[in-house]
N, C-alpha and C positions, 0 to 999 in steps of 0.2 A: 084351565089346568094351572095349578100353583106349583112352581119349582123354586127351590132355594139353591142358587148357584153362587159359590164364592162369597156366601154370607148375604147375598141380595135376593129378595123375593121377586119373582117374575110371574105375572099372570098372562098365560098364553092361550090362544084359541087354536089348538092343534089337535090332530088325531091322536088318540091314546096309544096307537100302535107305532107312531113315528119313532124312529131310533133316536136316542139321546144325542149321538154324534151329530146328526144333521140339525137338531134343534140348537145345539151349542154353536155350531159353525155358521149355519145359514140364518138362524132367527135371532141369535144373541150376539153374533159377531165375534165369538170366542174361538178364533181360528188356530190357537196354539195346539188344540187337540186335532191330530192328523188323521186322515183317511189313509189306510194302508190296504188291507186285504178285503175288508168287509165281511169276513167270516170268523173274526175273533182269534185268529192264529198269530198275527204278527205283533200285536201289542202297541202299535203306533197310536191307537185311540184310547189308551188307558187313562182313566180318571178315577177319583175316589168317590165312592158312595158310602157315606157313614164311615169313612176311614179305610175302607177295603178297596183294593185295586180291582177295577172291573173294566171290561172292554165295552166302550160306549157304542160301538157299532152293532152290538147285539142286544143292547138294553132298550126295551120299549119304554116310552115315557110313563105309561101306566104303572110300571114297576118302581119308579123313583119319586112319585108324588109323595111329599112329606119327608123325603130323605135329604140329607145334607150332601150336596154335590160339590166337589172341589176339582177345579181344572188347573192346569199349569199356570194360568193367569192369576190364580188365587194362592199359589203356594208360598210365594215370598210375603213378607209382612211389611206394611207401611205404617210408620208411626204418625202421630198428629201433625208433625212438621213436614211430612212428605218424604222422609228419609226411608229408603227401601233397604230391608235386610233380607238377603237371599237365604233360602232354606239351605242347610248344610249340604244337601245333595246337589243343589244348583251350584253352589260355590265350588264343591269338589269337582264337578264336571268341567267347570271353567279352569280350575287349577291343573287338571290332568289333560286339558285340551281334547276332551272327548268329542265335542260336536264336529262333525265333518259336513255331510250334506244336510243334516237337520231333520230328515224324514222320521227318524225314530226317537229323537231326543226327548220330546215331551213325554212320550210314553215310557221311555226308559227311566226318566227322572221320577215320574209319578209311581211307577212300579217300585223303584228303590225307596222312595219316601214312605210308602205304605209298608213295605217290608221292614224297614228300620224302625218304624213306629211299633211294630209288633215284636221285633227282635233287634234291640239296639246294639248289641254286641255280637254279631254273627261271626261264625268261622268263615274262612274262605270258601269251604265247600258249601256251606249254607247260602252264601252269597251267590255263588255260581248257580246253584239249584233255583234260588228265588228268581234270578234274572234270566234263566234259560228260556222262558216263554216269550221273551221280547227279542225280535230280530233287529239286526243292524246291517244294513246293506253295505256299509263301508268296512265292516269287520273290526270294529273298535272294541271288541269284547275284553281284551286285556285291560285297556284303559277304563272301561266301564267298571269292571271288577275292582280295579285299584281305587277309583273314585268312590264307589260305594263303601269300600272298606275305610277309606279316609273319612267319609261322611259319618260313618259309625263312630270313629274316634272324635270327630268334631262335635257330634251330638252328645257324646259322653262328657266332653270338656264343658259344654254349655250347661249340662245338668249339674256338674260339679260346682259351677260358679254361682 
């Protein structure tokens, strides 16, 4: 089975019904995608499939063959000299000191990045609605909202330059 993950092609001999989450973590070593509930409710396992945020714990591999899969490990950009530029959402989460236990952070960031790609200048209400399906055990929802709103501003600044 051929998978394209973070711009790299992988050929894997795995069952088509295996869940993407376990392939990412156990076979490819991409452990930034977290296991939370296993039933698609919490959002800890959120990745992008062709730019859309999806729950990898529910996604069978057969459904993602030929798709572009992006995990938290592939969200930042690295230039030819090895300099890493964080995605605006990643930077905003750091700036607002959002991460606490880390359980939900990669899923929160991936949800926010996909949302902002579709709606680069959201209202506060749209942000709250878009992020409402991702749970945070530490209750950092105010800081998450603030970070997403800041990232929207940062993304807008990047586009203007």
